[in-house]
N, C-alpha and C positions, 0 to 999 in steps of 0.2 A: 719286329719289336726289339728294342735295345734294352738289355738288362744292365742297370747301373750297379757295379759292385759296391759292397759295404766298405766303409772307411777302415774298419778293422774286422778280422775274421770273427764270425759269430761263434760264441762259446756256449750258447744255450743248448741244453739237451732236451729234445722233444721225444717223449715216450710214446709208445704205441697206445691207441685208444683202448680203454677197458670197457668191454660190453657186458651188460647184465640183462637178465630177463625182465625185471621189474624196476620201477623207480625206487621202491623202498630199499631194495638191495643196493641200488646205485648210490643213494644218499648215505647209506651205512658205510659204503666203501669210501665215499668222499670224506665223511667224518673221520674215519681211520687214517686216511692220507693226511688230513689237516693235523691230526694229533702227532703223527710221526714227524712231519716237517717242523711242527711247532716245537717239539722237544729238541730239535737240532738248533733252535734259536734263529732260524731263517725267517725273514718276513714272507708272508703268504698273501697272494691276491686270488680270491675266489670269484670267478666270473659266472654270472647267471644271465638268463635271457629275459627274466621278468621280475617285477618287484615282489610278486607272491613267492617265487622260489627263494629270493634273497631273504625274505622274512622267515620262511620255513627253515632255512639253514641257520639263521640267527637263533631261532628257538632251540635247535639241536645243539648248537655250540654253547648256549647258556646252560642247558642241562648238563653238558659235559664239563662245565666250569672253565671254558676257554674265553678269555677276554678278547673282544673283537670290536670292529667298527663296521657300520653298514653305510655304504655309499650308493644310494639308489635314487637320487634326485628328489627325495622327499624332505631331506634336511639340507637344503641348499645353503643355509646360513653357515652350517658347520663343514661344508664341503672342503673348503681350503684347508682347514685344520686337519681333517681326516686324511687328505692327500699328503699333507706335510708329515704326518706320523706314519704313513704307509710303509716307508722304507726303514723304519727303526727295527732293531733286533727283537724278534719274537712277535712283531705286530701281525695281526690277522685282519684283513680288510675284505669285506664282501661287496662286490661292485656289480651293478646291473649294466647290461649292454653298453649304453652310451656314456654312462656316468664316469667322469674323470678321464675321458679319452686323451691320449697323449701323455699320460703320466709315466714317468720313468722311475720304477722302483728298483733301487740299487741293493747292494750287499747280498748278492746271490739269491734274489727272490725266487719263490716257486709259484708258478701260475697254475691254478687248477680250474678246469672248465667243467661245469656241471652238465653241459649239454652242447651238442654241435648246433651252430646257428645255420639258418637257411643259406646264408651267403658265406663263402669261404673267406671273403675279405674281412669280415668281422672276427672270425677265428684268428686270422693272422694278426689283426690289430691287438687282440687279447694276448697272444703269445709275445708280441713285440713290446709289451709294457715292462718287460724285464730283459736283462742281458743285452743292453745296448752298448755300443762302442767297445765290444770285446769283453764286457763284464760277464761273470758266470751266472747261471740261472737254469731253470728247468720248467717244462710245461707238461701237463698231463690232462687229457680229457676223459671224462666218464660218461658213458652212454647206456641207455636202456632201450629195450625194444618197445617200450611204451611211450617214448618220446615222439612228439609230433612228426619230426623229420623222418624217423625210422618207420613210424606207423603209416605215413602217407606216401613216402617216396623211397623207402628203403628197399633193397633187393630181397627177393624171396630166398636167395642163396644164403643170406645170413641166418634166416629163420631155420632153414634146412640143416645148416651146420650146427646150430644150437640144439636142434632135436636129435641129430645123430650123436653128438658128444654126450648128451644126457647130463647137462650141468646140474649140480646140486644147488641147494639154497645158498645164496651168497657167493657162488663160484663165478669167477670172471673168465672171459674169453678174450685173449689178446693175440693178434696176428697182423702182419703187414697187409695181408690180403683184405682184412676187415677195414683197414684204413682206406684202401682204394675203393672198396664198395661204398663206404660212407661218403667219400669224396664224389663218387658218381651220383649218389643220391642228392648231394648238394648241387652238383651241376644241373641235374634235372629241375631242381627248384629254381635255380638261377635262370635257366632257359624259359621256364614257365613264367616267372616274373618279368623277364625281358619281353616276352610276347605280349603280356598284359600291358606293359608300358608302351610298347610299340603300337598296339591297337588303340590305346588311349590317345596317343599322339596323332594317329591318323584321324580319329574322330575330332580332336581339337583343331587339326589343320583345316578342316572344313569350315569351322567357325572363324578361324583366323582369316581365311580368305574373304569371308563375308564381312568381317569386321574391318578389314583393310578398305574394302569398297565403300562401306557406309561412312567410315571416319574420313576417307578421302573426300567424299561428297560433302560431308559436314565441314571439314576444314576449308574446302573451296568456298563455301558460303561465308564462313566466319572471317577468313582473311581476304576475301575479294573486296575491292573498293566499291564496285557497283555490281549488284547481283541481278539487275534487270534483264540483261541479255540472257543470262542463264534461266531466268524465270520465263522469258519468251520461248526459249528452247523447250522447257518442260511442258508448257502449254501445247506446243506444236507436237511433241511426242505423244501426249495424251490424246490429242485429237486424232492423230494417225492411228493409234491403237484402237480407239473407239470406232473409227471408220471401218477398219478391218473387221471389227467385231460385228457390226450391223450390216455389212455388205459382203459381197463375194466377187472375186475378180472375173470369173467366168459367167456370172449370173446377169440377167437383164436388170436394168434399174428398177423396173416395176416389181421385181422379185426381192428387192432389198427391203430391209426393215427400216424404211425411212422415218416412220413414225417413232420408233424406238430411238433412233439417232437424234431426231429433233427434240424429243422429250429430254434426252440426256443433255443436249446443248443448252436448252433453256433452263434446266434445273441447275446447271453448273455456271453458266455465263449469263449476263444481263443482255441477251440478244433478242428474245421474242421472235425466234426464227421459225416460220412455218415450214412444214415438210415440202411444200410446193417449191420453195426456193432451193432446197437441197436437191430435189429432182431436176429443177431447171439447171443448177450448176453441174449436175452429173451429165445431163444431156449435152451441155456445151463443151464437155471435155474432149479435146482432140490430141493434146500434147502428151507424149510419153515421159515418164519421170526419168531423170538423169541416172544412168547406170552407176552403181556404187553408192548412191545417196541413200538416206534413210527411207526414201519413198520408192526405192527400187523394188520391183515386184508387183506394184499396184497397176491396175488398169488405168487408162486415161480418165475414165469417169471417176474412179476413186481418187485419183490424183487431183482432179479438178475440185472435188468436194473438200478434200483436205485443205487445199489452198484457199477455197472460199470461206470455210469456217475459221481457219487460222487468221486470215486477213480481217474477218469480222471481229474476232476476239482482240486482235491487235489494235484495231480502231477504237473498240470499246475501252480498252485499257488506256490508250492515249487520251481519251475523253476523261477518264477517271483521274489521270495524272494532272490534267489542267485545273482541277479543283483542289488538289492536295498541296500541303506544304512539302516542298522537295526533300528537305533534310529528314523530316519526320517520316515521309513515305519510304525512304530508303531503309530506315529502321524497321518499319512495318513489314516490308518485303522480306528482309532478313529474318525477322522473328517468325513470320508465317512459315517460311521454309524450314527453319530449325525446329519449330514446335512440331511440325508434321513428322520430321525425321525422328526426333527423340521419342515421341509418343508411340509411334508404330514400331520403332526398333525395340523398345522395351517389351511390347507385346510379342514381338518376334522371338525375343530371347526366351520368354516363358514357353512359347510354342516349341522351340528347339529343345528345351529341357525335357518337355513331355515326350517329344519324338525320341530323344536319346534314351529315355527310360523304358520306352515300350518297343523300340525297334528290335531288341533281342528276340522277341517272340517270332519274328520272321524266320528264325532258324528252324522252327518246327515245320515250316513249309519248304525246307531244303533250299533256302535262299540265304545268301551271304548278308548278314545284317549291315556290314559296313557299306557294301555296294548299294543296298536298299536305302541306307541313311543318306548317302551322297545324292542319290536320285531324288529322294523326298526333300532333302535340304535345298537342292537346286530349284525345285519347283516352288517351294515355299518362299525362297528368297526372291525369285522372279515375281511372285505375287506381291511381295513386300515392296519392291521398287515401283511396281505399277500403282499400288495403293498409296504410297507416299506422294507420287506425282499427281495422282487423282485428287488427293486431299488438298494439295497445294493449290490446284486449279479451283477447287470448290471453295477454298477459304480466302483466296487473294482478293476477289471482288467483294467479299463480305467484311473486309478489313479496311480501315481508313485511319487517317491521321487525326480526324476529328469528326464529331457527329454532323457538324454543318457541312463539311466536305462530302460526307456520305449522302446527306439529303440533297445537296445540289447535284450530285452525280445522278441520283435516282430520278430527279426531275428532268434531267437532260437525256436520259436513256431513251432511244426510240423504241416504243412498245408496239408490238404486232401480235395479233391473235394466232394461236396455234390450236388446231382442231376447233376453232371458234370458241375456245374456252380457256386457254392457257396463255400467259404472257411471260415476260422475262422473269427468271428466278422461280418459274413454276407457279406464279400467282394467278388466281382465277380472274378472268376478264368478263364475267357475267355469263348470261345464257347464250343460246345459239344465235340469237339475233342482236346481241348487244354490240355496241361500238367498242373499238379497241380502247383499253385503259391507258391513261396517261401516267407518266412518272410522277407528276404532282399529285394525282389522285392516290397513288400508292403511298406516297409520303404522308398525305393528309390522313389516310385511313390508319396508317401505322401510328402516327402521332396521336390520333383520336383514341385508338385502342390503348396506347400507353398511358394517356391522361386518365382514361376511364379506370384503368387498373391501379393507378396511384392513389393512395389515401391522401385526402386534402386536410391539411392541418391549419386551423385558423388562429391558433394561439401557441404559446410555448408548450413544449412536451411536458406531460404530467406523469409523474411516477405513481406506481401502484399504492404506495404508502403516503402520498401527498394528499392534502385536503382536496375534496372534489370541487372542480370549478363551478358546479351548479349552485353551490352554497348551502346544500342540504345539511340539517343539523340533527344529530342523534338525540332523540328525546330523553333517553336514559341518562346520558352523561352531559348533555348540553353542549357538546363539542361538535365541530364540523365533521361530517362523515369522511372517511378515507375513500379515495377514488376506487379502490378495489372492492369496497363494500357498497358502492353507490352506482354511478354511471359506468364504471369499468367492470361491473360484476359479470356481464355477458361478453366482455371483450376477449 
């Protein structure tokens, strides 16, 4: 590290810290110091660590009859004026930590610190507000053993020295060794705060990596000219994941959960695929997947089933495309993907916040919370990506550029029974002996249900306070009854 020398030699005199037993004794000494310097006509800057302390000192100075200004960010309209007067002869200014930073008080100002800060940097800034560019000045810090810094991080050596000396009421203790002990306490605080910031950064780094992946995925969809190829890849990835979930590489096809796989396929895609076709595709599998591909590690039967389902989905989507408006469909595809990402990412953020708030309890089990957080975050994020892609597959066939296109597509979907009871999109196809349902039947039933559910309006809409269309007359007033008091009473 290279230390840059000052433009002119520093003429400021930094006195040793004055240590007292109690805050009351310390503030009394501060008041006496202010009076002494004030009588010399020198401007004084009194530094405090909080607004409460600055107001306490202000009350003490008022009782002593010393005119002063308080600069604690509560009177920001007057701040410039207070700073301008701070260097005048006999001026007394009380400033909180950050207020007026960078102010250069000239004319041999005296800086008085009422307490050591947790960071040495802030103490140096306070000292540096006077005696710049070779100007004269002085600084003096007052400390008590009741200060937070000394109480939490101070060395026991200081306490022992105070006990051995047997200081009387109001007596101060000054020695260069005390300065070094106080600086060591500040170093411990700085190291502690550094570890907290470092730990926080490590936690945030986990979320940053997840954010980069999600935003990269999202930007790819937003800025891509055509997202259909990416959509096909997503469908293929989800099919692969589900095939691995419902089957096993080393198990016989008869031991697979073919029914569960068929149920998922038909609830997600408009295929109406019976489990017998899945078993047939698995039995015909002979080719090994290409090494290094996404299918690497699958058995020939699993690979064949993946190809069979993926090809069926692709054909179904090509059929859907034939009924859609091309430009509008591209917008629908983009919106379907983005809405799934945005909704599930928001839920994921809430989940990660809850995990962050509770992961510290793992320390009671002698486990590093950060390592546990990284492991849990990886698992949750992996589930997030699976859920996003699964929802995209679930929604894409249920989205259309128009209602007519969706109806035409459903009429053209080849329907087949599954377990003799289920067809595409999981719709019921009747009893065990019923014939396969047709796409037109599904549309007709859906339209009939929607028409039944819709209220039929034969005339213009009637407001509750309008005259009733039935023409009923109130016998008391002779006027037509309001709708809310007549036919609309039970509505």
